[in-house]
Every structure is written in structure tokens, then in C-alpha cells.
VEXDREN-2710 file (C-alpha; in Angstrom, 1 decimal):
% VEXDREN-2710
k/r/px/py/pz
1/UNK/77.8/127.2/118.8
2/UNK/77.5/127.6/115.0
3/UNK/77.4/131.4/115.3
4/UNK/80.5/131.5/117.5
5/UNK/82.6/128.7/115.9
6/UNK/85.9/129.8/114.4
7/UNK/87.2/126.5/113.0
8/UNK/85.8/123.2/111.8
9/UNK/88.0/120.1/112.4
10/UNK/87.5/117.5/109.6
11/UNK/89.0/114.0/110.4
12/UNK/88.6/110.9/108.2
13/UNK/88.5/107.4/109.9
14/UNK/88.7/103.8/108.7
15/UNK/87.6/100.9/110.9
16/UNK/88.3/97.2/110.0
17/UNK/84.8/96.2/111.1
18/UNK/81.2/97.5/110.9
19/UNK/80.7/100.3/113.5
20/UNK/78.0/102.8/114.1
21/UNK/77.9/106.6/114.9
22/UNK/77.6/106.0/118.6
23/UNK/80.8/103.8/118.5
24/UNK/82.7/106.7/116.9
25/UNK/81.5/109.3/119.4
26/UNK/82.3/107.0/122.3
27/UNK/85.8/106.5/120.9
28/UNK/86.4/110.2/120.6
29/UNK/85.4/110.8/124.2
30/UNK/86.9/107.7/125.7
31/UNK/90.3/107.7/124.0
32/UNK/91.1/111.4/124.3
33/UNK/89.9/111.7/128.0
34/UNK/92.9/112.8/130.2
35/UNK/95.2/112.9/127.2
36/UNK/95.7/116.7/127.1
37/UNK/94.7/117.5/130.7
38/UNK/91.6/119.0/132.1
39/UNK/91.8/122.3/130.1
40/UNK/91.5/120.5/126.8
41/UNK/89.1/117.7/127.8
42/UNK/86.5/117.4/125.0
43/UNK/83.6/116.9/127.4
44/UNK/84.5/119.9/129.5
45/UNK/85.0/122.1/126.4
46/UNK/81.5/121.1/125.2
47/UNK/80.0/122.0/128.5
48/UNK/81.6/125.4/128.4
49/UNK/80.4/125.9/124.7
50/UNK/84.0/126.1/123.4
51/UNK/83.4/123.0/121.3
52/UNK/80.3/122.1/119.3
53/UNK/78.6/118.7/118.9
54/UNK/80.5/115.8/117.3
55/UNK/79.0/115.2/113.8
56/UNK/79.8/111.7/112.3
57/UNK/79.1/110.3/108.9
58/UNK/79.6/106.5/108.5
59/UNK/79.6/104.4/105.4
60/UNK/80.0/100.6/105.2
61/UNK/81.7/98.7/102.5
62/UNK/83.4/95.3/102.2
63/UNK/83.1/94.7/105.9
64/UNK/84.8/98.0/106.7
65/UNK/83.6/101.3/107.9
66/UNK/84.7/104.7/106.6
67/UNK/83.5/108.2/107.4
68/UNK/84.2/111.7/108.6
69/UNK/84.2/113.3/112.0
70/UNK/83.4/117.0/112.2
71/UNK/83.9/119.2/115.3
72/UNK/83.2/122.9/115.6
73/UNK/85.7/124.8/117.7
74/UNK/85.8/128.4/119.1
75/UNK/89.3/127.8/120.6
76/UNK/92.3/129.6/119.2
77/UNK/94.5/128.1/116.4
78/UNK/97.0/126.4/118.7
79/UNK/94.4/124.8/120.9
80/UNK/92.3/123.7/117.9
81/UNK/95.3/122.1/116.2
82/UNK/96.4/120.3/119.4
83/UNK/92.9/119.0/119.9
84/UNK/92.7/117.8/116.3
85/UNK/96.0/116.0/116.7
86/UNK/94.6/114.2/119.7
87/UNK/91.9/112.6/117.5
88/UNK/94.7/110.8/115.6
89/UNK/95.5/108.9/118.9
90/UNK/92.3/106.9/118.5
91/UNK/93.2/103.3/117.8
92/UNK/89.9/101.5/118.2
93/UNK/86.3/102.2/117.4
94/UNK/83.9/99.9/119.0
95/UNK/85.4/96.4/118.8
96/UNK/87.4/97.1/115.6
97/UNK/90.9/98.4/115.0
98/UNK/90.7/101.9/113.5
99/UNK/92.8/104.7/112.2
100/UNK/91.9/108.4/112.2
101/UNK/93.6/111.1/110.1
102/UNK/92.8/114.9/110.3
103/UNK/92.3/116.0/106.7
104/UNK/91.9/119.8/107.2
105/UNK/90.9/122.5/109.7
106/UNK/88.5/124.9/108.0
107/UNK/88.4/128.5/109.0
108/UNK/84.7/129.3/109.3
109/UNK/85.5/133.0/109.2
110/UNK/86.9/132.6/105.7
111/UNK/83.3/132.4/104.3
112/UNK/82.5/135.6/106.1
113/UNK/85.6/137.3/104.7
114/UNK/84.6/136.3/101.2
115/UNK/81.2/137.8/101.8
116/UNK/82.8/141.0/103.0
117/UNK/85.1/141.1/99.9
118/UNK/82.2/140.5/97.5
119/UNK/80.1/143.2/99.2
120/UNK/83.1/145.6/99.2
121/UNK/83.4/145.1/95.4
122/UNK/79.7/145.9/95.0
123/UNK/80.1/149.1/97.1
124/UNK/83.2/150.1/95.2
125/UNK/81.4/149.8/91.9
126/UNK/78.1/151.5/92.9
127/UNK/78.4/153.4/96.1
128/UNK/81.1/155.9/95.2
129/UNK/81.0/158.7/92.7
130/UNK/82.9/158.1/89.5
131/UNK/85.3/160.9/90.3
132/UNK/86.7/159.0/93.3
133/UNK/88.6/156.5/91.2
134/UNK/91.8/157.6/89.6
135/UNK/92.8/157.0/85.9
136/UNK/94.9/153.9/86.6
137/UNK/92.1/152.2/88.7
138/UNK/89.6/152.9/85.9
139/UNK/91.9/151.4/83.2
140/UNK/92.7/148.3/85.3
141/UNK/89.0/147.7/86.0
142/UNK/88.1/148.0/82.3
143/UNK/90.9/145.7/81.3
144/UNK/89.8/143.1/83.9
145/UNK/86.2/143.2/82.8
146/UNK/87.1/142.7/79.1
147/UNK/89.3/139.7/80.0
148/UNK/86.5/138.0/82.0
149/UNK/83.9/138.8/79.4
150/UNK/86.1/137.2/76.7
151/UNK/86.0/133.8/78.3
152/UNK/83.2/131.6/76.9
153/UNK/82.1/128.0/77.1
154/UNK/82.3/125.2/74.5
155/UNK/80.1/122.2/75.4
156/UNK/80.2/123.4/79.0
157/UNK/84.0/123.8/79.3
158/UNK/85.9/127.1/79.6
159/UNK/87.2/128.3/76.3
160/UNK/88.3/131.4/74.4
161/UNK/85.9/133.0/72.0
162/UNK/87.7/131.8/68.9
163/UNK/87.8/128.0/69.7
164/UNK/85.0/127.1/67.3
165/UNK/86.1/129.2/64.4
166/UNK/89.8/128.8/64.6
167/UNK/91.7/126.2/62.5
168/UNK/94.1/125.7/65.5
169/UNK/93.3/125.2/69.2
170/UNK/95.3/125.0/72.4
171/UNK/94.1/122.4/75.0
172/UNK/95.0/123.4/78.6
173/UNK/94.1/121.9/82.0
174/UNK/91.9/124.5/83.7
175/UNK/89.9/127.7/83.6
176/UNK/92.7/129.7/85.1
177/UNK/95.0/128.6/82.2
178/UNK/92.4/129.9/79.6
179/UNK/92.2/133.2/81.5
180/UNK/96.0/133.6/81.5
181/UNK/96.2/133.0/77.7
182/UNK/93.3/135.4/77.2
183/UNK/95.3/138.0/79.1
184/UNK/98.1/137.7/76.6
185/UNK/95.8/137.8/73.6
186/UNK/95.5/134.0/72.9
187/UNK/91.8/133.4/72.3
188/UNK/91.7/129.8/70.9
189/UNK/92.3/127.8/74.1
190/UNK/90.0/125.3/75.7
191/UNK/90.2/123.6/79.2
192/UNK/89.5/120.0/79.9
193/UNK/89.0/120.7/83.6
194/UNK/90.8/117.6/84.9
195/UNK/92.8/114.6/83.7
196/UNK/89.8/113.0/82.0
197/UNK/89.5/114.4/78.5
198/UNK/85.8/115.0/77.7
199/UNK/84.2/113.6/74.6
200/UNK/83.3/117.1/73.3
201/UNK/86.9/118.2/73.4
202/UNK/88.1/115.0/71.8
203/UNK/85.7/115.4/68.9
204/UNK/86.8/119.1/68.5
205/UNK/90.4/118.0/67.9
206/UNK/89.6/115.8/64.9
207/UNK/89.4/118.6/62.3
208/UNK/91.8/121.1/63.9
209/UNK/95.5/121.5/64.5
210/UNK/95.8/120.8/68.2
211/UNK/98.5/121.9/70.7
212/UNK/98.4/120.5/74.2
213/UNK/99.9/123.3/76.5
214/UNK/100.2/121.7/79.9
215/UNK/101.9/121.8/83.2
216/UNK/105.1/119.9/83.5
217/UNK/103.8/117.4/86.1
218/UNK/102.1/114.0/86.2
219/UNK/98.6/115.5/85.7
220/UNK/99.7/117.2/82.5
221/UNK/101.4/114.0/81.3
222/UNK/98.1/112.1/81.9
223/UNK/96.1/114.6/79.9
224/UNK/98.6/114.5/77.0
225/UNK/98.5/110.7/76.9
226/UNK/94.7/110.5/77.0
227/UNK/94.3/113.2/74.4
228/UNK/96.6/111.2/72.1
229/UNK/94.3/108.2/72.6
230/UNK/90.8/109.7/72.3
231/UNK/91.5/112.6/70.0
232/UNK/94.0/114.0/67.4
233/UNK/97.0/115.6/69.1
234/UNK/99.5/117.4/66.8
235/UNK/101.9/119.3/69.1
236/UNK/102.9/119.4/72.8
237/UNK/104.1/122.5/74.7
238/UNK/105.1/122.3/78.3
239/UNK/105.4/125.0/81.0
240/UNK/108.9/125.5/82.5
241/UNK/109.9/123.3/85.5
242/UNK/108.1/124.1/88.8
243/UNK/105.6/126.4/87.0
244/UNK/102.0/126.0/85.9
245/UNK/100.6/127.6/82.7
246/UNK/98.5/130.0/84.8
247/UNK/101.7/131.4/86.4
248/UNK/103.6/132.1/83.2
249/UNK/104.5/135.6/82.0
250/UNK/103.8/136.7/78.5
251/UNK/107.4/136.0/77.3
252/UNK/107.3/132.5/78.9
253/UNK/104.1/131.7/77.1
254/UNK/105.6/132.9/73.8
255/UNK/108.7/130.7/74.3
256/UNK/106.8/127.6/75.3
257/UNK/104.5/127.8/72.3
258/UNK/107.3/128.6/69.9
259/UNK/109.3/125.6/71.2
260/UNK/106.4/123.1/71.0
261/UNK/107.2/119.7/69.7
262/UNK/105.3/117.3/67.4
263/UNK/103.3/114.8/69.5
264/UNK/104.9/111.8/67.7
265/UNK/108.5/112.9/68.6
266/UNK/107.7/114.3/72.1
267/UNK/109.9/112.5/74.6
268/UNK/108.2/109.3/75.9
269/UNK/105.0/109.8/74.0
270/UNK/105.4/107.4/71.1
271/UNK/105.1/104.2/73.1
272/UNK/102.5/105.6/75.5
273/UNK/100.3/107.2/72.8
274/UNK/100.2/103.8/70.9
275/UNK/98.3/102.3/73.8
276/UNK/94.7/103.1/72.7
277/UNK/91.4/101.5/73.0
278/UNK/90.8/101.2/69.3
279/UNK/91.8/104.8/68.6
280/UNK/94.1/105.9/65.8
281/UNK/97.0/108.2/66.3
282/UNK/97.7/110.8/63.6
283/UNK/101.1/112.0/62.3
284/UNK/102.0/115.7/62.3
285/UNK/102.9/117.4/59.0
286/UNK/106.4/116.5/57.8
287/UNK/107.4/119.7/56.0
288/UNK/106.3/122.8/57.9
289/UNK/107.5/126.4/57.2
290/UNK/109.6/128.0/60.0
291/UNK/108.4/131.0/61.8
292/UNK/110.2/133.6/63.8
293/UNK/109.4/135.5/66.9
294/UNK/107.6/138.2/64.9
295/UNK/105.1/135.6/63.6
296/UNK/104.3/134.7/67.2
297/UNK/103.6/138.3/68.0
298/UNK/101.4/138.6/64.9
299/UNK/99.4/135.5/66.0
300/UNK/98.8/136.8/69.5
301/UNK/97.5/140.1/68.1
302/UNK/95.0/138.2/65.8
303/UNK/93.8/136.1/68.8
304/UNK/94.9/132.7/67.5
305/UNK/98.1/130.7/67.7
306/UNK/98.9/129.0/64.4
307/UNK/99.9/125.4/64.2
308/UNK/103.1/125.7/62.2
309/UNK/106.5/125.5/64.0
310/UNK/110.0/124.5/62.9
311/UNK/110.1/120.7/62.8
312/UNK/112.1/118.0/61.4
313/UNK/110.7/115.1/59.5
314/UNK/108.7/112.9/61.9
315/UNK/110.1/109.5/62.4
316/UNK/107.6/106.8/61.6
317/UNK/107.8/104.1/64.2
318/UNK/107.0/100.6/63.1
319/UNK/107.0/97.4/65.1
320/UNK/106.2/93.8/64.6
321/UNK/103.1/92.4/66.2
322/UNK/103.8/90.6/69.5
323/UNK/102.6/87.0/69.6
324/UNK/100.6/86.0/72.6
325/UNK/101.3/82.7/74.2
326/UNK/98.4/80.3/73.5
327/UNK/96.4/78.8/76.4
328/UNK/93.2/77.0/76.9
329/UNK/90.1/79.1/77.5
330/UNK/89.7/80.1/81.1
331/UNK/93.2/79.2/82.1
332/UNK/95.1/82.2/83.5
333/UNK/98.8/82.7/82.5
334/UNK/101.2/81.1/84.8
335/UNK/103.1/83.4/87.2
336/UNK/106.9/83.3/87.5
337/UNK/108.1/83.3/91.0
338/UNK/110.6/86.1/91.8
339/UNK/110.3/87.7/88.3
340/UNK/108.1/90.3/86.7
341/UNK/108.4/89.1/83.1
342/UNK/105.4/89.6/80.7
343/UNK/103.0/86.7/80.6
344/UNK/100.3/87.6/78.0
345/UNK/99.5/90.4/75.6
346/UNK/96.1/92.0/74.9
347/UNK/95.5/94.4/72.0
348/UNK/93.6/96.9/74.1
349/UNK/92.5/97.6/77.6
350/UNK/89.0/96.7/76.6
351/UNK/90.2/93.2/75.7
352/UNK/91.6/92.7/79.2
353/UNK/88.4/94.1/80.8
354/UNK/86.2/91.7/78.8
355/UNK/88.4/88.8/79.7
356/UNK/88.5/89.6/83.5
357/UNK/84.9/90.5/84.1
358/UNK/83.1/87.4/85.3
359/UNK/86.3/85.4/85.8
360/UNK/86.9/86.2/89.5
361/UNK/90.4/87.3/88.5
362/UNK/92.7/90.3/88.9
363/UNK/95.3/91.3/86.2
364/UNK/98.2/93.7/86.6
365/UNK/99.2/95.3/83.2
366/UNK/102.2/97.4/82.2
367/UNK/102.1/100.4/79.9
368/UNK/102.0/98.2/76.8
369/UNK/99.0/96.3/78.1
370/UNK/101.1/93.3/78.7
371/UNK/100.0/91.1/81.7
372/UNK/102.6/91.3/84.5
373/UNK/100.8/89.1/86.9
374/UNK/97.4/87.5/87.4
375/UNK/95.7/86.3/90.6
376/UNK/92.2/85.6/92.0
377/UNK/90.1/88.6/93.0
378/UNK/90.4/87.6/96.7
379/UNK/94.2/87.9/96.4
380/UNK/94.3/91.0/94.2
381/UNK/95.2/93.4/97.0
382/UNK/98.1/91.2/98.2
383/UNK/99.3/90.6/94.6
384/UNK/99.5/94.4/94.0
385/UNK/101.2/94.9/97.3
386/UNK/103.9/92.3/96.6
387/UNK/104.4/92.9/92.9
388/UNK/108.1/93.5/92.1
389/UNK/107.2/95.5/88.9
390/UNK/104.7/98.3/89.6
391/UNK/101.8/97.9/87.1
392/UNK/100.4/100.8/85.0
393/UNK/96.8/99.4/85.1
394/UNK/95.0/97.1/87.5
395/UNK/91.9/95.3/86.1
396/UNK/89.7/93.3/88.6
397/UNK/86.5/91.5/88.6
398/UNK/85.0/93.3/91.6
399/UNK/84.4/96.6/93.3
400/UNK/87.2/99.2/93.4
401/UNK/87.5/99.9/97.2
402/UNK/89.1/102.8/99.1
403/UNK/91.8/100.4/100.4
404/UNK/92.8/99.3/96.9
405/UNK/92.9/102.9/95.6
406/UNK/95.1/104.0/98.5
407/UNK/97.5/101.1/97.9
408/UNK/97.6/102.0/94.1
409/UNK/98.4/105.6/94.9
410/UNK/101.3/104.5/97.2
411/UNK/102.7/102.2/94.6
412/UNK/102.3/104.6/91.6
413/UNK/99.6/102.8/89.7
414/UNK/98.0/105.1/87.0
415/UNK/94.6/103.5/86.6
416/UNK/92.2/100.9/88.1
417/UNK/89.3/99.3/86.2
418/UNK/86.7/97.3/88.1
419/UNK/83.1/96.2/87.8
420/UNK/81.8/98.8/90.2
421/UNK/83.1/102.0/91.9
422/UNK/83.1/102.0/95.7
423/UNK/82.4/104.9/98.0
424/UNK/85.6/106.9/98.6
425/UNK/86.3/109.1/101.6
426/UNK/89.0/110.7/99.4
427/UNK/90.3/109.7/96.0
428/UNK/94.0/110.3/95.1
429/UNK/94.3/112.5/92.0
430/UNK/97.2/110.3/90.7
431/UNK/94.9/107.2/90.3
432/UNK/92.2/107.2/87.6
433/UNK/89.3/104.9/88.6
434/UNK/87.0/103.6/85.8
435/UNK/84.3/100.8/85.5
436/UNK/83.7/98.3/82.7
437/UNK/80.8/100.6/81.5
438/UNK/83.3/103.5/81.1
439/UNK/85.6/101.3/78.9
440/UNK/82.8/99.8/76.8
441/UNK/81.0/103.1/76.2
END
């Protein structure tokens, strides 16, 4: 069957109790039997070798069972999709209530196509005489090879060749963004490869002028805010709406970098960047010489983008310290029924983690690290579910489970900190999960 399969159905399941592989297989056969008629009966399709065996992976956590069902299919696209949809009709696995969701249908032939394409490239480069390729094809191939060879690595992360030697660097999200900037002659970019800024990149920003050039979405905003916390961010440039950095033209890259703003005055950044775990934010230069479009072109030709842009004097924000309400040790702040008013203030996220670990409590925090609500660990899920004000961070004395992460993603929570990280079938990209060791390290 593996040799003739065209598609692989991948379905995730969640059962309220502890179930085994045999329970899952029995549910697939039993609850889809007769649902789609004899022609699409799973048992009959297996007997005729149109479906492969049902592979099941099961993991148990917190009295629940999560896992993945994989079925190989040699049916056509319509029949395979219909059969996959039938799996979502499963409501019970063994004695437990369950839910099944099809995550994706993988085209097995895609891997073979990739192999054909790779081999075709090899044949194109080696099997033909040089005279077969025309001038334009030769020039395009040379340009592409130079572009790929220019990309290097800094501490294991994709970077342009001038990142270490340049006085100014550009922090982007992924490898494709670095390649796009290299194509336009910008050789001082480095990628963080995700929303978690690595320590090596944070250290690199300390002695350099740093511009964050990011997509205009939530992921880009998370990178900007963390870079302001763990490193030294000077300027912020954002791709146009509905576009990523890797999709920009040369002129759009020039405009975005020319119009970059100081990090301290970037809209919404001053309050968020001040929420650091003991980190210090740095002000950008107050008096910087203006440059025109000709300067940008000169910078691109030299391979680096300079740090100076037309700016106004940065506004120095100052605020009085907030006084926290005193309470006896071990007594949680009192909740206010029907309100979402702040109840306590902690200087840093690390303070809240230290206070919660070992207390069998859960805290909901806003963006200023103010406690919105506190409850016991056993009631943490319900407290988050019923909270009138959506918290920015959830800190709990316990394991971060798939169920809690899914609820946090639905409600718009940015981060969860627990004592341990559970086993996730799939983790939403909008929710950052950390442990107490991550905070203390």
C-alpha cells in the first residue's frame, strides 16, 4: 500500500479519558460504518487495498488522551476528502467522549515531485553541453548562485556576510527575508527564525545600531517587543499592510527602511517595551542628520544600511512608581466580582513566577504585569475562560496542558508560564509557552 498510496490523512483527536490504540481503531471502524455507503466503507476499502492500515499514536496527560490518526489512501482527491471528513463524525473513543479534527491531507506524490525537480536541476547543470543554455539563462543562474552563496550564518542563524563587521544591523524574521534583502544589496541582515529572540542575536544588538524590519502582523509585533526587552533596539521598520518582508520589491524595501521610526516613539511600543525582566531599554539618538533617497541607494551599493534617519527629539517618558497594596504573606489578592480592576503589581514577570510557584495558584496578568485575577490552580482553566478582561500573561503553578493552550489562543493570551511544559498535539503560534526555568535562566 505504501508504494501505491497517493494521500495521507492526518487527523488529531482528544479524548476526555484514558484510551488505548485499539479503542481508537475500533471507533474509526465502528462509527464510520454505513455512514458513506458500501463504496466508501473503510473495512471494504482496506480489503480492496484502496486504504492502508490505520496508524495511531496516543499520549496521556492529566487524565486525557491526545494523539494522531494516519490513514494512507489511493483514492482520488474527492473520495479521500470525503472519507477524511467522515472521521470527524467520531464522538466517542472507548468509554470516553472525544473529538476528532483532520489537520491536513498530505500528497505523497509531492515528495516524488521534489525528487524529480532536484534531479532535473542536476541534469540541467551537468548533462547538457554549455552551448545549450542561452545568455539570459546563464546570467540568471550566475546571479542566483551569487545570492545564495552570500548568505552566511551567525551563531547558527541566517545572516548576511556583513553582520559581524557592520556598525548597523537589520533584524528580520526568517531566512527568506535575509535572502530578499541580499537580492537588493543589503548584506547586514540577520534572522531570528521565530518569535523567540535568541540570546546570540540579543547580545549582537548591544554594540550596534539595530533596526527591526518586520512583517506588519502579530508575529512581527511579538519579535519587536521581545527584542526591546532582551536586546538594544533603536529603530522599527514595518512592511506594508498585507505584505511580508520577503514579498517586497526593491522600491518598497527602500521606502520602508527610509521611513523607519525610533523604537521609543513607535506606536504602542513605549508601554510594552518597558515590561522587561530586569532588562534596560535604550534611547535612540536625539539629533540625527537627515538623509535623502540618494543616501539610501549609496548604502545599498555598499552592502550596509546605515542607522541615521530623519527623526525628531525622542520624548522621554517618565512615570511614578505604582504602589502595591500590602497583604500578609501567602494571602492572594481579593477578587472583585463583576470587575476586572488591577489587584496587585509585580515589578517583573520573574517576580510573579517566583510568587506563584509552589503556591498552588494561578495568576492572570495584563501587559503592565498587574494582576487582573488570581485563583487556585484547580480553577485556573475556568478563571481564564470566565475572565472579563483578557490577560496578557497567565502564570500557573502546574503543567501547561494542550487544553489550556487552546483556550489561551481562543481568548488572545500572548504568553503562558508554568512549572512544566506538557505534550502538545499542536501548539498555536500566537501563544508563547515558557517554564519557570526559562524565566530564571
